[in-house]
C-alpha positions in Angstrom: 0.3 67.5 3.3 -1.2 69.1 0.2 -5.5 69.1 -0.2 -7.0 68.1 -3.4 -8.6 69.9 -6.6 -11.1 68.4 -9.0 -11.5 70.9 -11.7 -13.3 70.0 -15.1 -11.8 69.3 -18.4 -12.9 72.2 -21.5 -12.4 71.2 -24.9 -13.7 67.0 -24.1 -14.6 65.2 -26.5 -15.7 62.3 -24.2 -12.1 60.4 -23.7 -9.8 63.2 -23.7 -10.1 67.3 -23.0 -7.8 69.8 -22.0 -6.4 71.1 -18.4 -6.3 74.1 -17.3 -2.5 75.0 -19.3 -4.0 73.4 -22.6 -2.7 70.4 -22.0 -4.2 66.7 -23.4 -5.7 65.2 -20.2 -7.1 61.4 -20.9 -9.8 60.5 -19.0 -8.9 56.8 -16.9 -11.1 54.3 -15.6 -11.7 55.4 -12.2 -13.3 58.3 -14.0 -10.5 60.6 -13.3 -7.9 62.6 -15.1 -4.2 64.0 -13.7 -2.4 66.2 -16.2 1.4 64.9 -16.4 2.5 67.3 -18.1 1.8 70.0 -15.9 3.0 67.3 -13.1 6.1 68.0 -14.2 6.1 71.7 -14.6 4.8 72.2 -11.4 6.0 71.5 -7.7 3.6 69.3 -5.6 1.6 69.5 -8.2 -2.3 67.5 -7.3 -5.1 68.4 -9.3 -7.6 65.7 -11.1 -9.7 65.9 -13.7 -13.7 64.7 -14.7 -16.0 65.2 -17.1 -18.2 68.4 -18.3 -21.7 67.4 -16.5 -23.7 66.0 -19.1 -21.5 63.2 -20.0 -20.8 59.8 -19.6 -17.3 59.0 -17.5 -15.3 55.7 -18.1 -15.6 53.9 -14.6 -18.8 55.3 -12.6 -20.9 53.2 -11.5 -24.0 53.4 -14.2 -28.4 52.0 -12.8 -28.5 48.4 -12.6 -24.4 48.2 -11.3 -25.6 47.4 -7.9 -28.1 45.2 -6.6 -30.2 45.9 -3.5 
């Protein structure tokens, strides 16, 4: 069983950033990105990427999204 790893993107523009191998990774609507290029190069690749702290992540809940 693989264990998931989450890392922060570098060179983030607000929608895309760079993985640890400098490939372009897009943050998807669920708030995570996945590097398809790394997945094709590395067996059992399972790293997910998030936006750096201070950036609003697409798909992430914002205040007021939930009724209490």
